[in-house]
N, C-alpha and C positions, 0 to 999 in steps of 0.2 A: 542450471536454470533457476538459481536463487531460492531453492527450497531450503528452509532453515535446517542447519546441521543437526539440531536436536531431534528432527523427525527421521533421521537416518538417510542413507544414500538412496534407498528405493522404498519410499513410504507406500503403504497400501492405500491408494486413493482411487476414486472413481473418475476424476477429470484432472487434467493438467494442461495449462495453457501457458505459453511463453509469448512475450511481446514479439511482433513480427520481425523487427530488425535484429532482435536477439536470436531468434530462430535461424535467420539467415546467416548470422555470424557463426552460430554453432554448426550448421549443416551445409553452409555454402562457402563462398570465397570472400565475403565481406570481412575486412580486417581493420577498418578505421576505429580509432579509440573514441567511444561515444562521449567521453568526458571532454574531448577537444573539438567536437563539432559545434559550429555556431549556427548552422542553418537548421531550420525547423525539420523535424522528422515526421512529416505528415504521410499518411497512407490514405490515398483518396482525399477526402475532405477533412479528416480528423487526425489528431495526433494519435500515436500508437496506444497510449494509456486508455483512450476512450473505448477502444475495442475490447480491451481486457475487462474494463468495468462493465461494459454491456454484456459480455459473455458471462461474467459471474452473476449478473442479475438474471440472465436467462436460465442459468443453472438453478438459482434459488427458486425461480418460478416453476421450473420443471419438477422440483422436489417439494412442491407446495404441501405444507403441513408436516413435513419431515424435518428432522434435525439435519442441518447442513453446516459444515465448517468450511469456510472459504478463506484462503490465504492469497492475498494479492500483493505482489512485490512491484510497486510502481517506481520506476527509475527516472521520472521526469526531471528531478532535481540534480541528477548526476551528469551535469555538463557545466562548463565554465561560465556561460554568459548569463544564466538566470532566465533566459527566454522560455525554456521548456517548462520549468517549474511554474512560471506564470500561466502557462496554458492549462495547467492542471486545476487551477483555483475554482473556476465556475463549474467545471464538469465534476469535480470531486464533491463540491457542496451538493449538487443535484444527486450524485450517487449516494451520499450519506442520507439525504432526505428520503430517497426511495426506500432504503433499508429501514429507516426509523418510522416512516409513515405507512408505506405499503406492506412491507413484510412483517411488521410487528403486529399486524391484525390477527394473524393465525399462528404465530410462533414467537418465542422469546428471542429477541435480537440483542446480541452483545457485540460491541465493536471494540477491538483493541487496536489502537492506532499508535504506531511508534516509528521512530526514525533511527537510523544506524549511527548517526553522529549529528552534531550541530551544523550550523550554516557556514562555519569557517570565516566569521567576521574578523575584522581587524588584522593585526600582524600575526598571521596564522602560525600557531605553535611556537611563537617567539616570546610571548608574555603570558603571565598567569591567567589573565582574563580570557585570552583566546584558547588556551589549553583547557580551561574549565568549560568554556562554551562548547568546544569540540567533544568533550567527554560527557556532557550532560544533554543527550538528545531529547527531543520532545517525546512525551508519552501521554496518551489519553485513553481512558477506559470509560466506555459509554454503555450503561445498562439501566434497565428500569428499576425503580425503587422496589417494586414487587419482587424482582429477582434478588436484589441485594438484601432485602429484609429476610430472605430465607437462609442466608449464610451468616452464622454468628461472627461478629466482629468485622464484617466486611467494610463498613464505613471507616472504622478505625484503621484497618489495614490499607485502605486506599488514600487516607489522608496524608 
């Protein structure tokens, strides 16, 4: 269920959520390759990533004032048409806004946002530019200046 390998096979965690269609694949008989589906994977009126983001916001609210580490593995871009990644845009902006505005009022919020690979533009893995783009995924680190000022050389290391 896409838990980072660095956390071990059975991390000691309080909550674990898996996207619905991934759960069905794991525990049911669903065997279609998600990368090849071109239709929208909506569950009720929302795409599956919406429910994972809402769940993690509910967890953060339930642990109000406590340290919370949340790892979300959003797979909306892992399909060939680009339709699913597009559906993530507005909902993900709202999700980040909630964390940065609502949750930062009573706790320190740090967001590490990364991708597992690039977008596979161009002649994929056939020329230098496409190979470099594939091997240089996006990475964003969002934290308050107050937090970064507490860590020696933090700005230098992030540059």
